[in-house]
One Martini backbone bead per residue (centre of mass of N, CA, C, O) as a GRO file, in nm:
protein
  224
    1MET     BB    1  14.162   5.028  12.668
    2THR     BB    2  14.232   4.820  12.418
    3HIS     BB    3  14.020   4.709  12.153
    4TYR     BB    4  13.833   4.485  11.920
    5ILE     BB    5  13.645   4.528  11.619
    6ALA     BB    6  13.439   4.286  11.465
    7MET     BB    7  13.323   4.283  11.120
    8GLY     BB    8  13.042   4.197  10.890
    9GLY     BB    9  12.920   4.210  10.533
   10GLU     BB   10  12.762   4.450  10.356
   11HIS     BB   11  12.784   4.696  10.160
   12GLY     BB   12  12.595   4.968  10.286
   13CYS     BB   13  12.544   4.812  10.556
   14MET     BB   14  12.473   4.671  10.820
   15PRO     BB   15  12.618   4.463  11.008
   16ASP     BB   16  12.586   4.122  11.074
   17ASN     BB   17  12.859   4.140  11.241
   18CYS     BB   18  12.947   4.213  11.598
   19MET     BB   19  13.257   4.226  11.782
   20ALA     BB   20  13.450   4.200  12.084
   21TYR     BB   21  13.805   4.223  12.169
   22ALA     BB   22  14.108   4.216  12.348
   23ASN     BB   23  14.245   4.108  12.077
   24LEU     BB   24  14.351   4.057  11.758
   25GLU     BB   25  14.358   3.750  11.740
   26ASP     BB   26  14.064   3.703  11.834
   27ALA     BB   27  13.932   3.863  11.606
   28ILE     BB   28  14.029   3.686  11.375
   29ASP     BB   29  13.911   3.421  11.480
   30GLY     BB   30  13.616   3.513  11.481
   31LEU     BB   31  13.595   3.558  11.170
   32ASP     BB   32  13.686   3.273  11.088
   33ASP     BB   33  13.445   3.121  11.215
   34ILE     BB   34  13.232   3.259  11.024
   35TYR     BB   35  13.397   3.274  10.718
   36GLU     BB   36  13.625   3.095  10.644
   37LEU     BB   37  13.913   3.189  10.591
   38GLU     BB   38  14.165   3.264  10.400
   39ILE     BB   39  14.492   3.325  10.394
   40TRP     BB   40  14.478   3.608  10.250
   41GLN     BB   41  14.269   3.721  10.451
   42LEU     BB   42  14.432   3.692  10.707
   43ASP     BB   43  14.666   3.870  10.615
   44ASN     BB   44  14.502   4.131  10.590
   45LEU     BB   45  14.421   4.146  10.896
   46LYS     BB   46  14.724   4.150  11.002
   47GLU     BB   47  14.749   4.435  10.851
   48PHE     BB   48  14.769   4.638  11.102
   49SER     BB   49  14.681   4.990  11.048
   50GLY     BB   50  14.568   5.256  11.215
   51GLY     BB   51  14.338   5.071  11.351
   52TYR     BB   52  14.322   4.888  11.070
   53SER     BB   53  14.141   4.617  10.893
   54SER     BB   54  14.082   4.428  10.576
   55THR     BB   55  13.849   4.221  10.372
   56GLU     BB   56  13.747   4.039  10.123
   57LEU     BB   57  13.480   3.839  10.007
   58ASN     BB   58  13.332   3.571   9.914
   59ARG     BB   59  13.017   3.486   9.821
   60ASP     BB   60  13.034   3.197   9.987
   61GLN     BB   61  13.091   3.350  10.292
   62GLY     BB   62  12.841   3.558  10.374
   63GLY     BB   63  12.980   3.815  10.224
   64ALA     BB   64  13.191   4.106  10.139
   65TYR     BB   65  13.311   4.168  10.433
   66CYS     BB   66  13.584   4.240  10.668
   67GLU     BB   67  13.671   4.389  10.995
   68ILE     BB   68  13.916   4.586  11.195
   69SER     BB   69  13.899   4.782  11.502
   70SER     BB   70  13.998   5.012  11.722
   71CYS     BB   71  13.934   5.071  12.083
   72ASP     BB   72  13.889   5.303  12.396
   73CYS     BB   73  13.656   5.233  12.542
   74SER     BB   74  13.475   5.145  12.856
   75GLU     BB   75  13.240   4.961  12.675
   76PRO     BB   76  13.275   4.689  12.482
   77TRP     BB   77  12.987   4.544  12.509
   78GLU     BB   78  12.829   4.758  12.321
   79HIS     BB   79  12.906   4.634  12.033
   80ALA     BB   80  12.734   4.385  12.127
   81GLU     BB   81  12.427   4.242  12.167
   82TYR     BB   82  12.536   3.972  12.363
   83ASP     BB   83  12.695   4.127  12.554
   84SER     BB   84  12.891   4.174  12.871
   85PRO     BB   85  13.058   4.271  13.156
   86ASP     BB   86  13.130   3.973  13.244
   87ASN     BB   87  13.342   3.950  12.986
   88TRP     BB   88  13.497   4.225  13.135
   89PRO     BB   89  13.684   4.242  13.408
   90ASP     BB   90  13.894   4.474  13.325
   91TYR     BB   91  13.618   4.674  13.293
   92ALA     BB   92  13.546   4.741  13.553
   93ILE     BB   93  13.410   4.961  13.736
   94GLU     BB   94  13.600   5.218  13.861
   95ASP     BB   95  13.534   5.304  14.158
   96GLU     BB   96  13.248   5.391  14.182
   97GLU     BB   97  13.088   5.627  14.335
   98GLU     BB   98  12.884   5.632  14.588
   99THR     BB   99  12.550   5.804  14.638
  100GLU     BB  100  12.385   5.558  14.765
  101PRO     BB  101  12.232   5.354  14.952
  102SER     BB  102  12.192   5.035  15.074
  103GLU     BB  103  12.065   4.774  15.200
  104GLY     BB  104  12.163   4.811  15.549
  105ASP     BB  105  12.268   5.070  15.574
  106TYR     BB  106  12.398   5.328  15.761
  107ILE     BB  107  12.215   5.605  15.919
  108ILE     BB  108  12.300   5.944  15.996
  109SER     BB  109  12.084   6.163  16.188
  110SER     BB  110  11.870   6.414  16.250
  111CYS     BB  111  11.639   6.478  16.526
  112GLY     BB  112  11.395   6.638  16.639
  113PRO     BB  113  11.404   6.918  16.802
  114LEU     BB  114  11.631   7.096  16.630
  115GLY     BB  115  11.818   6.842  16.614
  116GLY     BB  116  11.854   6.704  16.926
  117LEU     BB  117  11.903   6.431  16.772
  118THR     BB  118  12.037   6.102  16.710
  119GLN     BB  119  12.006   5.888  16.425
  120ILE     BB  120  12.007   5.534  16.377
  121SER     BB  121  11.986   5.359  16.066
  122LYS     BB  122  11.838   5.142  15.821
  123TYR     BB  123  11.820   5.089  15.503
  124ASN     BB  124  11.511   4.960  15.447
  125GLU     BB  125  11.477   4.928  15.768
  126ASN     BB  126  11.335   4.833  16.093
  127TRP     BB  127  11.580   5.034  16.229
  128HIS     BB  128  11.664   5.211  16.541
  129TYR     BB  129  11.865   5.480  16.703
  130VAL     BB  130  11.848   5.702  16.979
  131ILE     BB  131  12.034   6.001  17.061
  132LYS     BB  132  12.118   6.196  17.305
  133HIS     BB  133  12.184   6.517  17.433
  134ASP     BB  134  12.361   6.726  17.586
  135LYS     BB  135  12.408   7.053  17.689
  136ASN     BB  136  12.647   7.067  17.451
  137GLY     BB  137  12.548   6.867  17.202
  138ASN     BB  138  12.632   6.584  17.281
  139ASP     BB  139  12.656   6.267  17.270
  140THR     BB  140  12.570   6.012  17.509
  141ASP     BB  141  12.646   5.816  17.289
  142ASN     BB  142  12.829   5.580  17.096
  143THR     BB  143  12.817   5.552  16.766
  144TYR     BB  144  13.042   5.355  16.706
  145ASP     BB  145  12.963   5.125  16.903
  146ILE     BB  146  12.679   5.069  16.800
  147ILE     BB  147  12.756   4.988  16.508
  148LYS     BB  148  12.979   4.783  16.565
  149ASN     BB  149  12.807   4.586  16.737
  150GLU     BB  150  12.592   4.531  16.523
  151MET     BB  151  12.778   4.415  16.307
  152GLU     BB  152  12.894   4.181  16.479
  153SER     BB  153  12.620   4.042  16.543
  154GLU     BB  154  12.556   4.007  16.215
  155LYS     BB  155  12.797   3.972  16.026
  156PHE     BB  156  12.780   4.282  15.903
  157TRP     BB  157  12.952   4.533  15.669
  158PRO     BB  158  12.842   4.809  15.589
  159ASN     BB  159  12.773   5.111  15.517
  160VAL     BB  160  12.825   5.465  15.602
  161TRP     BB  161  12.600   5.740  15.664
  162THR     BB  162  12.507   6.070  15.606
  163LEU     BB  163  12.224   6.296  15.673
  164SER     BB  164  12.105   6.571  15.570
  165ASP     BB  165  11.867   6.822  15.585
  166HIS     BB  166  11.860   6.803  15.245
  167GLY     BB  167  11.903   6.481  15.167
  168ASN     BB  168  12.211   6.418  15.179
  169TYR     BB  169  12.458   6.187  15.105
  170ASN     BB  170  12.745   6.060  15.308
  171LEU     BB  171  13.028   5.887  15.285
  172ILE     BB  172  13.172   5.692  15.548
  173THR     BB  173  13.365   5.595  15.810
  174LEU     BB  174  13.368   5.435  16.102
  175ASP     BB  175  13.632   5.562  16.228
  176SER     BB  176  13.526   5.866  16.210
  177LEU     BB  177  13.346   5.819  16.492
  178LYS     BB  178  13.567   5.853  16.667
  179LYS     BB  179  13.682   5.970  16.944
  180GLU     BB  180  13.954   6.134  17.043
  181ASP     BB  181  13.977   5.979  17.334
  182GLU     BB  182  13.988   5.686  17.150
  183MET     BB  183  14.242   5.717  17.028
  184PRO     BB  184  14.536   5.620  16.967
  185LEU     BB  185  14.791   5.612  17.242
  186ASN     BB  186  15.136   5.620  17.309
  187CYS     BB  187  15.390   5.562  17.482
  188ILE     BB  188  15.714   5.648  17.395
  189GLU     BB  189  15.819   5.394  17.557
  190CYS     BB  190  15.599   5.152  17.570
  191LYS     BB  191  15.360   5.141  17.341
  192LYS     BB  192  15.087   5.073  17.563
  193TYR     BB  193  14.871   5.276  17.578
  194ASN     BB  194  14.554   5.307  17.749
  195VAL     BB  195  14.317   5.533  17.708
  196LYS     BB  196  14.052   5.433  17.844
  197GLU     BB  197  14.225   5.371  18.124
  198ASN     BB  198  14.479   5.557  18.163
  199THR     BB  199  14.713   5.342  18.097
  200CYS     BB  200  15.009   5.152  18.133
  201ASN     BB  201  15.056   4.822  18.072
  202GLU     BB  202  15.356   4.791  18.171
  203SER     BB  203  15.344   4.982  18.450
  204GLU     BB  204  15.058   5.047  18.577
  205SER     BB  205  15.052   5.359  18.516
  206PHE     BB  206  14.947   5.659  18.548
  207PHE     BB  207  14.851   5.947  18.386
  208SER     BB  208  14.930   6.252  18.396
  209ASP     BB  209  14.868   6.552  18.266
  210GLU     BB  210  15.163   6.615  18.207
  211ASN     BB  211  15.243   6.340  18.068
  212LEU     BB  212  15.022   6.332  17.855
  213SER     BB  213  15.126   6.585  17.695
  214ILE     BB  214  15.416   6.412  17.635
  215GLY     BB  215  15.375   6.090  17.622
  216ARG     BB  216  15.429   5.996  17.934
  217CYS     BB  217  15.453   5.802  18.183
  218ASP     BB  218  15.508   5.808  18.517
  219TYR     BB  219  15.727   5.601  18.529
  220PHE     BB  220  15.929   5.748  18.331
  221ARG     BB  221  15.926   6.019  18.472
  222GLU     BB  222  16.047   5.917  18.748
  223GLU     BB  223  16.326   5.804  18.631
  224GLU     BB  224  16.469   6.089  18.565
   0.00000   0.00000   0.00000
């Protein structure tokens, strides 16, 4: 995104003034406020060509020259000593990927002998929940439900991370923790199949294994 750097001072020296502006008009106005430019000087600055314009100053204007140049860098606030990102909302850091948790984020990691347990903790907080594994190595408690319920009870929805054995954090979504048998699945006829109860809410009929495989509840299967 193009912005404009306005500066002025003495030739051969570091500029006395340097500011960045979102558009050319504001850059000209900024220099005019400092140097009280005359009409011919303003006209020189408006003749912006090749990303640059300049004008000489009279000795009583507090400098020898002022100029404007265009720039396409991503941090325009760096051009001015007292500028800050808060003055450039359109240049907010674009979805910079988070690489480490913040305080209160949930961390899922392995613990116990040979990583035989799953631990849920909160980053930089004294809170944790340990989940045992069954004989097949699966969690005996639902990680998704534990975190979701805790978030809702605190009315706070931070990020969720996994922590590898090598100490690397990986940002994940809460929904990615849902078990496959808890993912939404609708009867192709009723569109209201409740997976957790294994029933179709409209027909109150259980799904048989055969009908579950084809996505139709027993009620509609029997009607055929």
